N, C-alpha and C positions, 0 to 999 in steps of 0.2 A: 597456568598450566590445572587444571580440573586434573585433583587427584582421584587413587580409586575410590577410599571412601564417601569421596563424593557424592562420584559416579552413581556405585551402592546403591546411598541414600536417595538421589532423586530417583534410580531404577524402580525403589523400592516403595516410592511416593506414587507411580504414575501405574505397579502394582496394587498398590493399596487402593489406588481409588476402584480401577478394574475390579477388581474383588469385594470392594464398597457395595460397590454399585449391583455387583452379580448378587449378592449377601441378601440385600435389600429388595431386590427384584423376586429374586428365588424366595422368602418368604410371606412376598404379597401375591406371588401367581399361583392359580390352583395348581397350575400341574408342574410338570418339572421342565427345568429351562438347559440350555446348553451347561454342559461342566468348565468353568473358566479352569483350566487345566495348566496353562502355561502360567496364568497367574499366580496360582498354587506354588507351582517348582518351582516357580523364580523365590515367591515370598520363601519356600524352607531354605533353599538356597540362603537366602539373604538373610532368614534368621540362624543361621548355623552361623553364618560370617561373622553375626552383633553379637554372638553367644563368646565367640571365640577373641571376641576382642574386652569386653568388658572385663575380663581378667586383668586385661593389663593396663585400665584407665584407674585417674583417680574415683576414688569413692561419689563424689559428686556423680559424675558424668555416668559412672557404672552405673549409678540408680535409674539413672535417667534411661540411659542404655537398652539395659532391663524391664525398666515399663513399656517402653517400645516393644520390645523381644515378647511380652509377655498379651497386651493389644492385638498382635497381630495373631500369637497363637491361638490366642479369644475367640479371633473373628473365624481362622481358618475350620476351627473347630465348630464352634456354629452352623459355619455353612455345610460341613461335611455332614452336621448331625437333621441340619434342614432339612436335605436332599433323601438321605437317609429313611429316614421320617414319611417323606412321601411315598418313596419307594415302598415301604411298608404297606400303605394304604391303597396303593395301586398296581403291585407287581406285580400281578399276573397280565393289563393292560400294557402296561411297559416293555416288557420281556417279549409280550407276543406284536406289538406296532413296532413298525420299520424305522418311523420319524424318530418316536421317541428314544428304543431300543441307543441312537446313535447320538444321544443324547450325553446316556449314560460314560462315565469312567467303567475302564475294563472292570477294578477291582469292585467297582457299584452293581456291572452285567453280571459280576458272577455271584455279587452278593444277593442284588433279585434273584435268580437261577436258582439258585439254595432256597430261599425263603419261598419260593413258590414251592417245590417241590415236598417242602419240610409240609406249610398250608396245606396241598392237599393231598397227602400221606395220612395226616390229623384228618381233616375233614371223611376221608374214606373209613378209617377207620371209628371214627366217631359213630358217623351214620350215614352217610353216603351210603355204603354199602346193602342199605336196608332198605333204598330206595328202589323202582323199578327201573329196569336198565334205560330208560328213553329217559329220565329222567338225572341219572350218575355222572351225565358227563358234563366235567369245568370248563373244560376250552370253546362249548355254543355260547354266544352271545345274547342267542335270543331262544327262551324254550319256554314254550305259552305262552308269552306275553311277559317273559321277567330275561332281563337282563342277569346274565350269568358271571359278568366279568365286568365289576367295579371298575370306573372308570371317572379323571377330574370332572369337576363344573365346570367346564368353560365358560358355560354364562354366569357364569357370577360377577358382581358389580367391585370391580375396581376402580383407585384412586392412580390415576397418573398424572407425567408433570410431563409439557416438551421439551426438551435438549435439547433439537435443532428444530427452525422453521418446516412445514409441516406444507402449508399452505391452504386451500381448504380443499375440506375431510368431508366424509358424506358416513355420517353415525347413524344412521336411518333412512334407509329406503325412502321413507315417505315424509322426510324431512328436507331443509333446504340444506346445504352444504357449511361449515361452519369452518371458520378459518385459525388452523391451529399453531402461534407463535410460541417462540422460546418461551419460557417459563408459565406459560396458561396451565394451569390444575384443570383437570376434565374426571367425572366420574362415567363410569359406562362399563356394562358390560366385556367382561376381559375376553371375549373373542372378536368382538372388534375392534379394538386396537392391538392383537394379538403381532402379528404382522411388521405395527411399525416396532412394539417392543426389539423384536427379531433384528433389524434391521438397525437399532441404538438410535430411532428416532425420537423416542417417549421414555418413559423410564417410572417403575410402579413406586407407591408412597403410602 
């Protein structure tokens, strides 16, 4: 019969794999990806569970458990820091775009909105109010040919590894389709494999 601790550790490994893949994808994608909220919530609960076990275990086992807990905490912190960095780089764009806004956790969305408000207030006080009225808007996507809202470069080159057989895939309209098999590695524009990444058929490396 499977014990509770065995079940908890198996679940932890599954969520660890999900978050580890999400962390690597997040670090390599030019835009912000879907928030791995379920995996993070499960891992935080399991970190609490394992932390409570540490004090009841022999020294050697306790040290091993503590290493595992610290490893998970580091992964969660690094994942969240990566996303916060992206939010700060393109906060206005993410807040205004419904697709990207839906990818943020509630805390991230609140942070992004607050960041945008502070940034706009600072810019207006510093120099925007000195400009002609038609150049003061920070919401227009294009003013006199200049993009007023910074956005991620989805045409950037990325490396991806195929997680499950995709079959023939058209990388470029001017070229023949290429068969994408499991474990194949490709370098291409992010925009081309973006849907495959969202479907979990490829991962970034």
